[in-house]
C-alpha positions as CSV (number, residue, x, y, z in Angstrom):
1,X,-5.0,-6.5,-55.3
2,X,-6.6,-3.5,-53.8
3,X,-8.3,-3.1,-50.3
4,X,-12.0,-3.7,-52.4
5,X,-10.9,-6.5,-54.3
6,X,-9.9,-8.2,-51.1
7,X,-12.6,-7.3,-49.0
8,X,-15.0,-8.6,-52.0
9,X,-13.5,-11.8,-51.8
10,X,-13.5,-12.0,-48.3
11,X,-17.5,-10.9,-48.2
12,X,-18.0,-13.6,-50.8
13,X,-16.1,-16.7,-49.4
14,X,-18.0,-15.9,-46.1
15,X,-21.5,-15.6,-48.2
16,X,-20.8,-19.2,-49.8
17,X,-20.0,-20.5,-46.2
18,X,-23.3,-19.0,-44.6
19,X,-25.2,-20.1,-47.4
20,X,-24.6,-23.7,-47.2
21,X,-24.4,-23.6,-43.6
22,X,-27.9,-22.4,-43.6
23,X,-28.6,-24.9,-46.1
24,X,-27.6,-27.8,-43.7
25,X,-29.2,-26.2,-40.6
26,X,-32.7,-25.8,-42.9
27,X,-32.9,-28.7,-44.3
28,X,-32.6,-30.8,-40.9
29,X,-34.6,-28.5,-39.3
30,X,-37.4,-30.0,-41.6
31,X,-36.4,-33.3,-41.6
32,X,-37.1,-33.6,-38.1
33,X,-39.9,-31.7,-38.0
34,X,-41.5,-34.3,-41.0
35,X,-40.1,-37.0,-38.7
36,X,-42.0,-35.2,-35.7
37,X,-45.6,-35.3,-37.5
38,X,-44.7,-39.1,-39.4
39,X,-44.2,-40.7,-36.5
40,X,-46.2,-44.2,-36.4
41,X,-48.0,-45.0,-32.8
42,X,-46.6,-48.0,-31.4
43,X,-47.8,-49.7,-28.1
44,X,-44.1,-49.5,-26.6
45,X,-43.7,-47.9,-23.4
46,X,-41.5,-44.9,-23.3
47,X,-41.8,-44.9,-27.2
48,X,-43.6,-42.2,-29.4
49,X,-43.3,-43.8,-32.4
50,X,-41.7,-45.4,-34.9
51,X,-40.8,-44.4,-38.7
52,X,-39.4,-46.2,-41.7
53,X,-37.4,-44.1,-44.3
54,X,-35.7,-44.6,-47.7
55,X,-32.8,-42.3,-49.3
56,X,-29.8,-43.0,-51.4
57,X,-30.5,-46.9,-52.0
58,X,-30.6,-47.3,-47.9
59,X,-33.5,-47.9,-45.7
60,X,-33.6,-46.4,-42.3
61,X,-35.2,-47.4,-39.0
62,X,-35.9,-44.2,-37.0
63,X,-37.5,-44.4,-33.3
64,X,-38.4,-41.6,-31.1
65,X,-38.6,-42.1,-27.1
66,X,-40.0,-40.0,-24.3
67,X,-37.1,-40.2,-22.4
68,X,-33.6,-42.2,-23.5
69,X,-33.3,-45.3,-22.3
70,X,-30.6,-46.8,-23.8
71,X,-27.5,-44.5,-24.2
72,X,-25.6,-44.6,-27.6
73,X,-21.6,-45.0,-27.8
74,X,-22.2,-42.1,-30.7
75,X,-24.5,-39.8,-30.1
76,X,-24.6,-37.3,-33.5
77,X,-25.8,-33.5,-32.5
78,X,-26.9,-31.4,-34.8
79,X,-25.7,-27.9,-33.6
80,X,-22.8,-26.6,-35.5
81,X,-24.6,-25.7,-38.7
82,X,-26.8,-23.5,-36.8
83,X,-23.4,-22.2,-35.3
84,X,-21.8,-21.6,-38.7
85,X,-25.0,-20.1,-40.2
86,X,-25.2,-17.4,-37.6
87,X,-21.6,-16.7,-36.9
88,X,-20.6,-16.4,-40.9
89,X,-24.0,-14.0,-41.0
90,X,-23.1,-11.7,-38.0
91,X,-19.2,-11.5,-40.3
92,X,-21.8,-10.3,-43.3
93,X,-23.6,-8.2,-41.2
94,X,-20.5,-6.6,-39.9
95,X,-18.4,-6.6,-42.9
96,X,-21.4,-5.0,-45.4
97,X,-23.1,-2.7,-43.2
98,X,-20.6,-1.9,-40.1
99,X,-17.4,-1.3,-42.0
100,X,-18.6,-1.2,-45.7
101,X,-20.8,1.6,-44.9
102,X,-24.3,0.7,-45.8
103,X,-25.7,1.1,-41.8
104,X,-26.5,4.6,-42.5
105,X,-27.0,7.4,-44.9
106,X,-25.2,10.7,-44.1
107,X,-28.0,12.3,-41.9
108,X,-28.0,9.7,-39.7
109,X,-25.9,8.7,-36.5
110,X,-23.6,5.7,-37.1
111,X,-23.4,5.4,-32.9
112,X,-27.0,5.3,-32.6
113,X,-27.7,2.7,-35.4
114,X,-24.4,0.6,-34.4
115,X,-26.0,0.6,-30.7
116,X,-29.8,0.1,-31.7
117,X,-28.6,-2.7,-34.5
118,X,-26.5,-4.5,-32.1
119,X,-28.6,-4.3,-29.1
120,X,-31.7,-5.3,-30.2
121,X,-29.7,-8.6,-31.2
122,X,-29.8,-9.4,-27.5
123,X,-33.1,-8.1,-26.2
124,X,-35.1,-9.4,-28.8
125,X,-33.7,-12.8,-27.9
126,X,-35.0,-12.1,-24.4
127,X,-38.5,-10.8,-25.1
128,X,-39.1,-13.4,-27.5
129,X,-37.8,-16.1,-25.0
130,X,-40.1,-14.2,-22.2
131,X,-43.1,-14.3,-24.5
132,X,-42.8,-18.1,-25.1
133,X,-42.6,-19.1,-21.4
134,X,-45.1,-16.8,-20.9
135,X,-49.1,-17.7,-20.4
136,X,-49.1,-16.4,-24.1
137,X,-46.9,-19.3,-25.5
138,X,-49.7,-21.6,-24.9
139,X,-51.9,-19.6,-27.5
140,X,-50.7,-20.1,-31.1
141,X,-52.7,-17.8,-33.0
142,X,-52.5,-15.0,-30.2
143,X,-48.8,-15.4,-29.7
144,X,-48.4,-15.2,-33.6
145,X,-50.7,-11.8,-33.8
146,X,-48.4,-10.4,-31.1
147,X,-45.1,-11.2,-32.8
148,X,-46.1,-10.2,-36.3
149,X,-46.8,-6.6,-34.5
150,X,-43.3,-6.4,-33.2
151,X,-41.6,-7.6,-35.8
152,X,-43.3,-4.6,-37.5
153,X,-42.7,-2.5,-34.5
154,X,-38.8,-3.2,-34.8
155,X,-38.6,-2.9,-38.5
156,X,-40.1,1.1,-37.9
157,X,-37.9,1.2,-35.2
158,X,-34.9,0.5,-37.3
159,X,-36.1,2.3,-40.3
160,X,-35.6,5.6,-37.8
161,X,-32.0,5.2,-37.2
162,X,-30.7,3.0,-40.1
163,X,-30.6,3.0,-44.2
164,X,-33.8,1.1,-45.1
165,X,-31.7,-1.8,-46.1
166,X,-30.2,-2.1,-43.0
167,X,-33.6,-1.8,-41.0
168,X,-34.4,-4.6,-43.8
169,X,-31.3,-6.6,-43.2
170,X,-31.5,-6.2,-39.3
171,X,-34.8,-8.0,-38.7
172,X,-33.7,-11.2,-40.9
173,X,-30.4,-10.9,-38.4
174,X,-32.9,-10.5,-35.2
175,X,-34.8,-13.8,-36.6
176,X,-31.6,-15.8,-37.6
177,X,-30.2,-14.7,-34.0
178,X,-33.4,-16.2,-32.4
179,X,-33.2,-19.1,-34.0
180,X,-29.4,-19.8,-33.3
181,X,-30.3,-18.9,-29.8
182,X,-33.2,-21.5,-29.6
183,X,-30.6,-24.6,-30.7
184,X,-28.2,-23.2,-28.3
185,X,-29.8,-22.2,-25.3
186,X,-32.9,-23.9,-25.3
187,X,-32.7,-27.2,-27.2
188,X,-29.1,-28.5,-26.2
189,X,-29.1,-28.0,-22.9
190,X,-32.3,-29.4,-22.0
191,X,-30.9,-32.4,-24.2
192,X,-27.9,-32.5,-21.9
193,X,-30.0,-32.7,-18.7
194,X,-32.0,-35.7,-20.0
195,X,-28.6,-37.5,-20.8
196,X,-27.4,-36.8,-17.3
197,X,-30.8,-38.2,-15.8
198,X,-31.1,-41.0,-18.3
199,X,-27.1,-41.7,-16.8
200,X,-28.1,-41.8,-13.4
201,X,-31.2,-43.3,-13.9
202,X,-33.7,-40.3,-12.7
203,X,-36.9,-39.3,-14.3
204,X,-37.0,-36.2,-15.6
205,X,-39.7,-33.6,-16.6
206,X,-41.6,-34.8,-19.7
207,X,-42.6,-31.3,-20.1
208,X,-39.1,-29.6,-20.2
209,X,-38.5,-32.4,-22.7
210,X,-41.4,-31.0,-25.0
211,X,-39.2,-27.8,-25.2
212,X,-36.6,-28.5,-27.8
213,X,-39.6,-30.2,-30.2
214,X,-41.6,-26.5,-29.7
215,X,-38.6,-24.4,-30.3
216,X,-37.6,-26.3,-33.3
217,X,-41.6,-25.9,-35.0
218,X,-40.8,-21.8,-34.0
219,X,-37.2,-22.3,-36.0
220,X,-39.6,-24.0,-38.7
221,X,-42.1,-21.1,-39.1
222,X,-39.4,-18.5,-38.9
223,X,-36.7,-19.5,-41.4
224,X,-38.9,-19.0,-44.5
225,X,-39.9,-15.7,-43.5
226,X,-36.2,-15.1,-43.1
227,X,-34.7,-16.1,-46.6
228,X,-37.4,-14.2,-48.2
229,X,-36.5,-11.6,-45.9
230,X,-32.9,-12.7,-47.2
231,X,-33.7,-12.5,-51.0
232,X,-35.9,-9.4,-50.7
233,X,-32.8,-7.5,-49.8
234,X,-31.8,-8.2,-53.5
235,X,-35.2,-6.4,-55.0
236,X,-35.1,-3.1,-53.3
237,X,-38.0,-1.5,-55.1
238,X,-40.3,-4.6,-53.7
239,X,-39.0,-4.5,-50.3
240,X,-36.5,-2.4,-48.4
241,X,-36.7,0.6,-51.4
242,X,-40.6,0.6,-51.3
243,X,-42.6,3.4,-49.3
244,X,-44.5,0.8,-47.7
245,X,-41.6,-1.8,-46.9
246,X,-42.7,-2.2,-43.3
247,X,-46.2,-3.3,-44.5
248,X,-44.8,-5.6,-47.3
249,X,-42.1,-6.8,-44.8
250,X,-45.6,-8.1,-42.7
251,X,-46.5,-9.8,-45.9
252,X,-43.6,-11.8,-46.2
253,X,-43.5,-12.8,-42.8
254,X,-47.3,-14.2,-43.2
255,X,-46.5,-15.8,-46.1
256,X,-43.6,-17.6,-44.5
257,X,-45.7,-18.9,-41.9
258,X,-48.1,-20.1,-44.4
259,X,-45.9,-22.1,-46.2
260,X,-44.2,-23.3,-42.7
261,X,-47.9,-24.7,-41.8
262,X,-48.2,-26.5,-44.6
263,X,-45.0,-28.0,-44.6
264,X,-44.6,-28.4,-40.7
265,X,-47.9,-28.6,-39.4
266,X,-49.5,-26.7,-36.5
267,X,-47.2,-25.0,-33.6
268,X,-48.5,-27.3,-31.1
269,X,-50.4,-30.5,-31.8
């Protein structure tokens, strides 16, 4: 077995983990968004709504509380699927593009492309997070338009310093990083703060508590476009290899948002 075979085996195993973890993460995201929009209203104090579901021969009763009143002995968190998806994706990106040489073509600078590629994963999160927390975040249509323009500009910028294939996949990496950061930096900390407040018997700002569902809804909108980007990477003539790749990317994002609107409902109820 030579080095090439070993690299192929590693990448296959990591991709296997990446795809399966992503299936779990996406499935959970859409399940919880389904529950959000399907809850039946109730007059119970502190209860947003109830929901009965059936699956696998069993019946399940779900109740959403505005703030946690009864602290369970065991609370099930949904976080490792996001972490596993992002970590395995980062490994794949590093192996295929930064190690195997797909990042740049011979006339381009590897150092510049690597700096832009890695730096963008950090910077774009702060840009997105700032936009969401700004007054713009309260206007979904305008927020979507600004976000679309930024995604197109990002792809164009990538295409200047990277190979066309790397530019395409790095847009997907940016979107995936934003989704994972939503889970670990915004959703989970708020949930932990709510639990601490409940244990102390203190009130918790309901506006802050709404951050989790809103960021989860953003993830449900982002992920369809992200999957389309990843699939498009295997069809170069109609994705990154086209002279109209930036426009095609924009179309992919819009199609993803329309599909998410059908499945998940509007960004804000």
